C-alpha positions in Angstrom: 59.9 13.8 114.1 58.3 13.9 117.6 60.9 14.3 120.2 59.5 11.4 122.4 60.2 9.2 119.7 63.8 10.2 119.3 65.1 9.4 122.9 67.1 6.6 122.7 69.7 7.4 125.6 69.9 9.1 128.7 72.2 11.7 127.6 69.6 12.6 124.7 66.6 12.7 127.3 68.8 15.0 129.6 69.4 17.4 126.5 65.6 17.5 125.8 64.9 18.2 129.5 67.4 21.0 129.4 65.9 22.7 126.4 62.5 22.4 128.4 63.8 24.1 131.3 65.6 26.6 129.4 62.2 27.8 127.7 60.2 27.3 130.9 62.5 29.6 132.6 61.4 32.6 130.3 57.8 31.2 129.9 56.8 29.6 133.3 53.0 29.2 132.4 54.0 27.1 128.9 53.5 23.3 129.0 55.6 21.1 127.3 54.7 18.8 124.5 57.2 16.0 123.2 54.6 15.0 120.6 53.4 17.8 118.6 52.5 15.9 115.6 49.6 13.4 115.0 50.5 9.8 114.2 48.8 9.1 111.1 50.1 8.0 107.6 50.1 11.9 106.1 52.0 13.1 109.0 54.5 10.3 108.7 54.9 11.0 105.0 56.4 14.4 105.9 58.4 13.1 109.1 62.1 14.1 109.0 64.2 11.8 110.8 67.0 14.2 111.5 64.9 16.6 113.2 63.7 16.6 117.0 60.4 18.4 117.3 58.7 19.8 120.5 56.3 22.2 121.1 55.3 24.7 124.1 51.7 25.6 124.7 50.6 28.6 126.6 47.2 28.9 128.6 45.5 31.4 126.0 47.3 34.2 124.1 50.8 35.1 125.1 51.0 38.9 124.9 54.7 38.6 125.1 55.1 36.4 122.0 51.7 37.2 120.4 50.9 33.6 119.8 49.2 30.5 121.5 52.0 28.0 120.9 55.6 27.6 119.8 57.0 24.8 117.7 60.6 24.2 118.1 62.4 22.0 115.3 66.0 21.1 116.4 68.0 19.8 113.5 70.5 17.2 114.2 73.8 17.0 112.2 76.3 14.0 112.2 79.2 16.5 113.1 77.8 16.8 116.5 79.1 20.4 116.9 76.1 21.7 115.0 72.5 22.1 116.2 70.1 24.6 114.5 66.9 25.5 115.8 63.8 26.8 113.7 60.8 28.2 116.0 57.4 28.7 114.4 54.6 30.5 116.3 51.2 29.3 116.1 48.9 32.5 115.9 45.7 31.5 115.1 42.9 31.2 117.1 41.7 27.6 116.4 44.8 26.4 114.9 46.7 23.4 116.7 49.8 21.9 116.0 
């Protein structure tokens, strides 16, 4: 689910800002996208309520990562001590998240 749709508290907004800052420290040219998924019926069908998705887009090809975009999916656990992240690289020339 898009990160922007998941923000309900100030603490959660601060956590997202920290993630954005952390990635931007390594990739200063990247732009943060808190809504990487389209809002249409087909996309909502595959929505996962327990995940937070955000993307970073580069102005062109990133030689360091060999991609144009990163999709970061954070999985939220009820136990609060666990948070896993999956990172997907978008490497196609015309592909969009």
